[in-house]
C-alpha positions in Angstrom: -98.9 95.6 197.1 -102.4 97.0 197.6 -105.5 95.0 197.9 -106.8 96.4 194.7 -103.6 95.5 192.9 -103.8 91.9 194.2 -107.4 91.6 193.2 -106.6 93.0 189.7 -103.8 90.4 189.2 -106.1 87.6 190.4 -108.9 88.7 188.2 -106.7 89.3 185.2 -105.2 85.8 185.6 -108.6 84.2 185.7 -109.9 86.2 182.7 -106.8 85.3 180.7 -107.7 81.7 181.3 -111.3 82.5 180.1 -110.0 84.0 176.9 -107.6 81.2 176.3 -110.3 78.6 176.7 -111.8 79.3 173.3 -108.5 79.4 171.4 -107.2 76.7 169.1 -104.2 74.9 170.7 -101.6 72.7 169.3 -101.7 69.0 169.9 -99.2 69.4 172.7 -101.1 72.2 174.5 -103.9 71.7 176.9 -107.2 73.6 176.4 -107.9 75.3 179.7 -111.6 75.9 180.5 -113.1 77.8 183.4 -116.5 76.9 184.9 -119.2 79.5 184.6 -119.4 79.7 188.4 -115.7 80.5 188.7 -116.1 83.1 185.9 -119.0 84.7 187.7 -117.1 84.8 191.0 -114.0 86.3 189.3 -116.1 89.0 187.7 -117.6 89.7 191.2 -114.1 90.2 192.5 -113.3 92.5 189.6 -116.5 94.6 190.1 -115.9 94.8 193.9 -112.3 95.9 193.3 -113.6 98.6 190.8 -116.1 99.9 193.4 -119.1 98.5 191.5 -120.7 97.0 194.6 -124.2 96.4 193.4 -123.0 94.7 190.3 -120.5 92.7 192.3 -123.3 91.4 194.5 -125.2 90.2 191.4 -122.1 88.4 190.1 -121.5 86.7 193.5 -125.2 85.7 193.7 -124.8 84.2 190.2 -121.8 82.2 191.3 -123.5 81.1 194.5 -126.4 79.7 192.5 -124.1 77.9 190.1 -121.9 76.4 192.8 -125.0 75.3 194.8 -126.5 73.7 191.7 -123.2 71.9 191.0 -123.1 70.6 194.6 -119.8 72.4 195.4 -120.6 73.4 199.0 -117.2 74.9 199.8 -117.2 77.3 196.9 -120.9 78.0 197.4 -120.1 79.1 201.0 -117.3 81.4 199.7 -119.6 83.0 197.2 -122.4 83.4 199.7 -120.0 85.1 202.1 -119.0 87.4 199.3 -122.6 88.3 198.8 -123.0 89.2 202.5 -119.8 91.2 202.6 -120.6 93.2 199.5 -124.2 93.9 200.7 -122.8 95.1 204.1 -120.3 97.3 202.3 -123.0 99.4 200.6 -126.3 98.8 202.4 -125.9 101.8 204.7 -125.8 104.1 201.7 -129.4 103.9 200.3 -129.9 107.5 199.2 -129.1 109.0 195.8 -128.6 112.7 195.4 -132.2 113.6 195.0 -133.3 111.5 197.9 -130.6 113.0 200.2 -131.7 116.5 199.2 -135.4 115.7 199.9 -134.5 114.2 203.2 -132.7 117.3 204.3 -135.5 119.6 203.2 -138.0 117.5 205.2 -136.0 117.2 208.4 -134.5 120.7 208.5 -137.2 123.4 207.9 -135.9 126.4 206.0 -132.6 124.9 205.0 -131.2 126.7 201.9 -130.1 125.1 198.6 -126.6 126.4 199.3 -126.5 124.7 202.7 -127.7 121.4 201.2 -125.1 121.6 198.5 -122.3 122.4 200.9 -123.2 119.5 203.2 -123.7 116.9 200.4 -120.6 118.0 198.4 -118.1 118.4 201.2 -119.2 116.9 204.5 -121.8 114.1 204.1 -120.6 110.5 204.2 -120.8 108.8 200.8 -119.7 105.8 198.8 -119.4 105.5 195.1 -120.9 102.5 193.3 -121.2 102.2 189.6 -119.9 105.8 189.3 -122.9 107.0 191.3 -122.5 108.8 194.6 -124.7 107.3 197.3 -125.3 108.9 200.7 -125.4 107.5 204.2 -128.8 106.8 205.5 -128.7 109.3 208.4 -127.5 112.2 206.3 -130.1 114.5 208.0 -129.4 113.5 211.6 -125.7 114.0 211.0 -126.4 117.5 209.6 -128.2 118.4 212.8 -125.3 117.0 215.0 -122.9 119.2 213.0 -125.2 122.2 213.5 -126.0 122.3 217.2 -128.1 125.5 217.0 -130.5 123.8 214.7 -130.4 120.6 216.8 -131.2 122.7 219.9 -134.3 124.1 218.2 -135.6 120.6 217.4 -134.8 119.4 221.0 -136.4 122.4 222.7 -139.0 120.0 224.2 -138.8 116.3 224.9 -135.2 116.0 226.2 -135.0 115.8 230.0 -131.4 116.8 230.5 -131.8 117.1 234.3 -132.3 113.3 234.2 -129.2 112.8 231.9 -127.2 115.1 234.2 -128.3 113.5 237.5 -124.7 112.3 238.3 -122.7 115.0 236.6 -124.6 117.8 238.4 -125.1 116.0 241.7 -124.1 118.1 244.7 -123.5 115.2 247.0 -122.3 111.8 246.1 -123.1 108.8 248.3 -121.3 105.5 248.8 -117.9 106.5 250.3 -114.7 107.9 249.0 -113.5 107.5 245.4 -112.7 106.3 243.0 -115.5 103.7 243.1 -118.6 105.1 244.8 -122.4 105.2 244.7 -123.0 101.5 243.8 -126.2 100.6 241.8 -127.4 97.0 241.6 -129.0 96.1 238.3 -130.9 92.9 237.4 -132.6 91.9 234.2 -132.9 89.5 231.3 -131.1 89.1 228.0 -133.2 87.5 225.3 -132.5 86.2 221.8 -135.5 84.9 219.8 -135.0 83.6 216.3 -138.3 82.8 214.5 -138.6 79.3 213.3 -139.1 80.4 209.7 -135.7 82.2 209.8 -133.9 79.1 211.0 -131.8 77.1 208.4 -133.1 73.6 207.8 -129.7 72.0 208.1 -126.4 72.5 209.7 -125.3 73.9 213.1 -125.9 77.4 214.4 -122.9 78.8 216.2 -123.9 81.6 218.7 -121.6 83.8 220.8 -124.1 85.3 223.3 -122.9 88.4 225.2 -122.9 88.6 229.0 -121.7 91.2 231.6 -118.0 91.0 232.5 -116.3 91.8 235.8 -114.4 95.1 235.8 -113.0 97.5 238.4 -116.3 99.3 238.3 -118.7 96.4 237.5 -118.7 93.8 240.2 -120.6 90.8 241.6 -121.7 89.7 238.2 -124.2 86.8 238.2 -125.6 84.8 235.2 -128.3 82.3 236.0 -131.0 80.4 234.2 -129.2 80.1 230.9 -131.5 78.6 228.3 -130.6 75.5 226.2 -127.8 74.2 228.5 -127.4 71.1 226.4 -126.1 73.2 223.6 -123.6 75.2 225.6 -120.1 74.3 224.4 -118.0 77.0 226.2 -118.7 79.3 229.1 -120.4 81.2 230.5 -117.5 83.6 230.9 -117.8 86.7 233.1 -114.2 87.5 233.6 -111.4 88.4 231.2 -111.7 90.6 228.2 -115.3 89.9 227.3 -118.4 88.3 228.8 -120.1 85.6 226.7 -121.4 82.0 226.4 -120.9 79.9 223.3 -123.6 77.7 221.8 -123.8 75.2 219.0 -127.4 74.4 218.1 -128.2 71.7 215.5 -130.9 72.9 213.1 -132.8 69.6 213.4 -133.0 70.0 217.2 -135.2 73.1 217.0 -138.9 72.5 216.4 -140.2 76.1 216.9 -138.7 79.5 217.6 -135.2 79.4 219.1 -135.3 81.3 222.3 -132.1 81.8 224.5 -132.4 83.8 227.7 -130.1 84.6 230.6 -130.9 86.2 233.9 -128.2 88.7 234.7 -127.3 90.9 237.7 -124.3 93.2 238.5 -123.3 96.1 240.7 -122.1 99.2 238.8 -120.1 101.9 240.6 -119.8 105.6 239.8 -116.1 106.4 239.0 -114.6 109.6 240.4 -111.1 110.4 239.3 -111.4 114.2 239.1 -108.8 114.8 241.9 -105.9 113.2 240.1 -102.6 114.9 241.0 -100.4 114.9 237.8 -97.3 114.9 240.0 -98.3 111.6 241.6 -98.7 109.7 238.3 -96.1 106.9 238.3 -93.8 105.6 235.6 -95.1 103.0 233.1 -93.6 99.6 233.0 -93.2 99.5 229.3 -92.4 95.7 229.3 -95.6 94.8 231.1 -97.9 92.6 228.8 -100.9 94.8 229.5 -99.0 98.0 228.7 -97.9 96.4 225.4 -101.4 95.2 224.7 -103.0 98.6 225.2 -100.4 100.7 223.4 -100.2 98.7 220.2 -102.0 99.4 216.9 -104.8 97.0 216.2 -107.7 96.3 213.9 -109.9 99.3 214.8 -107.5 101.4 216.9 -104.8 102.2 214.3 -101.7 104.1 215.1 -100.4 105.8 211.9 -97.8 108.4 211.4 -100.5 111.0 210.8 -102.3 110.1 214.0 -99.0 110.3 216.0 -98.2 113.6 214.5 -101.6 115.0 215.3 -101.5 113.7 218.9 -98.2 115.5 219.4 -99.7 118.7 218.0 -102.6 118.4 220.4 -100.5 118.0 223.5 -97.7 120.4 222.5 -94.9 120.4 225.1 -96.9 118.6 227.7 -95.3 115.4 228.9 -97.6 114.3 231.8 -99.8 111.4 230.5 -102.8 112.5 232.5 -102.7 116.0 231.2 -102.0 114.7 227.7 -105.1 112.5 227.9 -107.2 115.4 229.1 -106.0 117.6 226.2 -107.0 114.8 223.8 -110.4 114.5 225.4 -111.2 118.2 225.0 -109.7 118.3 221.5 -112.2 115.6 220.4 -115.3 117.1 221.9 -114.3 120.5 220.5 -113.3 119.3 217.0 -115.4 116.3 216.0 -119.2 116.6 216.3 -121.0 113.4 217.0 -122.4 111.6 214.0 -123.7 108.2 213.1 -121.3 106.2 210.9 -121.5 103.1 208.6 -120.2 100.5 211.1 -121.3 97.5 209.0 -119.6 98.9 205.9 -116.4 99.7 207.8 -116.3 96.2 209.4 -117.0 94.4 206.1 -115.1 96.6 203.6 -112.1 95.3 201.8 -109.4 96.5 202.3 -110.3 97.0 206.0 -110.7 100.5 207.2 -110.0 101.0 210.9 -112.8 102.9 212.7 -110.3 105.3 214.4 -108.7 106.1 211.0 -112.1 106.6 209.4 -113.0 109.3 212.0 -109.5 110.9 211.8 -109.8 111.2 208.0 -113.5 112.1 207.6 -114.3 113.8 210.9 -117.3 111.5 211.4 -117.7 109.4 214.5 -120.2 108.1 217.1 -119.6 106.8 220.5 -117.5 103.8 219.4 -115.6 105.7 216.7 -114.9 108.6 219.0 -113.6 106.3 221.8 -111.4 104.5 219.3 -109.8 107.7 218.0 -109.3 108.9 221.6 -107.5 105.5 222.3 -105.4 105.8 219.1 -104.2 109.3 220.0 -103.3 108.1 223.5 -101.6 105.0 222.4 -99.5 106.9 219.9 -98.1 108.8 222.8 -97.4 105.7 224.9 -100.5 106.0 227.1 -102.4 102.7 227.5 -106.0 103.3 226.4 -109.0 101.2 225.4 -112.6 101.4 224.4 -115.2 99.6 226.5 -118.5 98.5 225.1 -121.9 97.5 226.3 -125.0 99.5 227.2 -125.8 102.8 228.9 -128.8 103.8 231.0 -127.9 107.4 231.4 -129.9 108.9 228.5 -133.0 106.8 229.4 -133.9 103.9 231.6 -134.0 101.5 228.6 -130.5 100.2 227.9 -129.0 101.6 224.7 -125.8 100.3 223.0 -122.8 102.4 223.9 -119.0 102.7 224.0 -116.7 104.9 226.0 -113.0 104.9 226.8 -110.4 104.6 229.5 -106.7 105.5 229.9 -104.3 104.0 232.4 -102.2 105.9 234.9 -99.7 104.2 237.2 -100.8 104.8 240.8 -104.4 105.5 239.8 -105.6 102.7 237.5 -108.0 102.9 234.6 -109.4 106.5 234.3 -112.7 106.7 232.4 -114.2 109.3 230.1 -117.1 109.6 227.8 -116.6 111.9 224.8 -120.1 111.2 223.4 -122.2 111.7 226.4 -120.2 114.9 227.1 -121.1 116.2 223.6 -124.8 115.6 224.3 -124.7 118.8 226.2 -124.4 120.6 222.9 -127.7 119.2 221.7 -129.9 121.2 224.0 -130.0 124.8 225.2 -128.6 125.3 228.7 -126.5 127.8 230.6 -122.8 127.7 229.6 -121.7 126.9 233.2 -123.9 123.8 233.3 -122.7 122.7 229.9 -119.1 123.1 231.0 -119.6 121.3 234.3 -121.3 118.4 232.4 -118.4 118.1 230.0 -115.8 118.4 232.8 -117.4 115.6 234.7 -117.1 113.2 231.9 -113.4 114.0 231.3 -112.3 111.8 234.2 -115.5 110.4 235.8 -118.3 108.1 234.8 -121.8 107.5 236.0 -122.8 104.0 237.2 -125.7 103.7 234.7 -123.6 101.2 232.6 -123.5 97.6 231.5 -120.0 96.5 230.4 -119.8 93.5 228.1 -116.2 94.0 226.8 -113.1 95.8 228.0 -112.0 96.7 224.5 -113.1 96.5 220.9 -112.5 93.3 218.8 -112.2 91.4 222.1 -111.0 87.8 221.5 -113.3 84.9 222.2 -112.7 81.2 222.4 -113.7 79.6 220.2 -112.9 82.5 217.9 -115.2 83.7 215.1 -114.1 81.9 211.9 -111.9 84.0 209.7 -114.1 83.7 206.7 -117.4 84.3 208.6 -119.3 87.6 207.8 -120.0 88.9 211.3 -119.9 92.2 213.0 -116.6 91.8 214.9 -115.9 95.1 216.5 -118.5 94.9 219.2 -120.6 92.2 220.9 -123.7 94.1 222.0 -125.8 91.5 220.3 -125.0 87.8 219.6 -122.7 86.8 216.8 -124.3 84.1 214.8 -122.6 81.9 212.2 -124.3 79.4 209.9 -122.7 77.8 207.0 -126.1 76.6 205.6 -128.3 79.7 205.8 -128.8 81.3 202.4 -129.3 84.8 203.8 -127.3 87.0 206.3 -128.6 85.4 209.5 -126.1 87.3 211.7 -127.4 90.6 210.3 -131.1 89.6 210.6 -130.7 88.5 214.2 -129.4 91.8 215.4 -133.1 92.7 215.6 -133.9 89.6 217.5 -132.0 90.4 220.7 -132.8 92.7 223.6 -131.9 93.5 227.2 -134.2 94.6 230.0 -132.8 96.0 233.2 -134.0 97.5 236.4 -132.4 98.7 239.6 -132.8 96.6 242.7 -132.2 97.1 246.3 
């Protein structure tokens, strides 16, 4: 049964009770009444199920106020979380048709009415709420990504691609023979600062604070000078699937701004796998737990019949896993132009939409979504694959949130690629041979300008995020923050309260 059908049955049942509450009953019948708060919440569910997200948010807010006034903390929390989830579902679509058209005319000089109509009618990312089509906030940026000639005009100055290509185009690589060469030592500070006025007055703030994690290419991780050690409940962890430390901070223990910092350092290696001999790739141990983990369908790497069929179409008669993965890599960079996507909406939306499936169906994907679809294609063919997340320092020295992917080959290990950075070569004018060399480098190599926080999306933590908490689960590039007492989306607010500074050291 579909989520919408379940919701409809639930809402219908509640509304039948509402209707029955005013009827005359016999002396042997009980008059069933429903509280106004429950009625408001049920109507919120109905509106959400009907795709009327803005109205649903109003109904949930009404229920929250009524539950709070009645002192029903548990139901108030449920209604509050419904407010947050509904807001996240629709908040990345702020533009109506006229605003989207105006944005395109402003950003893309000379764009025709026909081009605007074609983009908005057939290719732009949209959501329908209250029967009105709303457009994704970066409708203009995504138009440019999909039209590289126009993008190149706007990037004619100001993009230093020689800097971006400093590893891909390097004539000599230092640091020994592959696959892990050219080590770079990074050191810096992670900082979370929550203003005192944003802090809830009661309750406990639960914080999962991200940290670097040891990998084959990221070694000698150190974490020192962690703030607020008295509030650390678990960690710090720098091995395993994800790096983090877990805090529980009582609200009454904070007198001013809450500041949590960590001094971090790690050595990142360039990865060179360009000389793989397909004939030397070994056989998979299909009963190995890690093989099973990285070939299964999961929350945001979804293996569907359609994905499996497309993957087989991409690779044709090829059976070697390395060559298959290479074919998938080039298929993605040649088929799916980079585009920003509504991550918060995809993570909050009910029923859940896997990011890999979203890109497969819509053609839209950024670094995370592209890496997830690459992984889904590989997994559907029995090739272990995963999407790593953290930060990159290849575009600029300042760390920027980023995801890329790896696939596993017996006898070689985890082979990296970066579909998104490869596609960046299409955003500026350059000779074809340099563009090809750049894309070929990122097919089975990776620069060392990386900070890895997690080895795969939706990486498990202990303690785990509560099932009912509204938190961005797919990545941990900023802290996850859960409060049962805050009356606004503190986790969303605090995404802007976190930063990382890094520099290379000798």
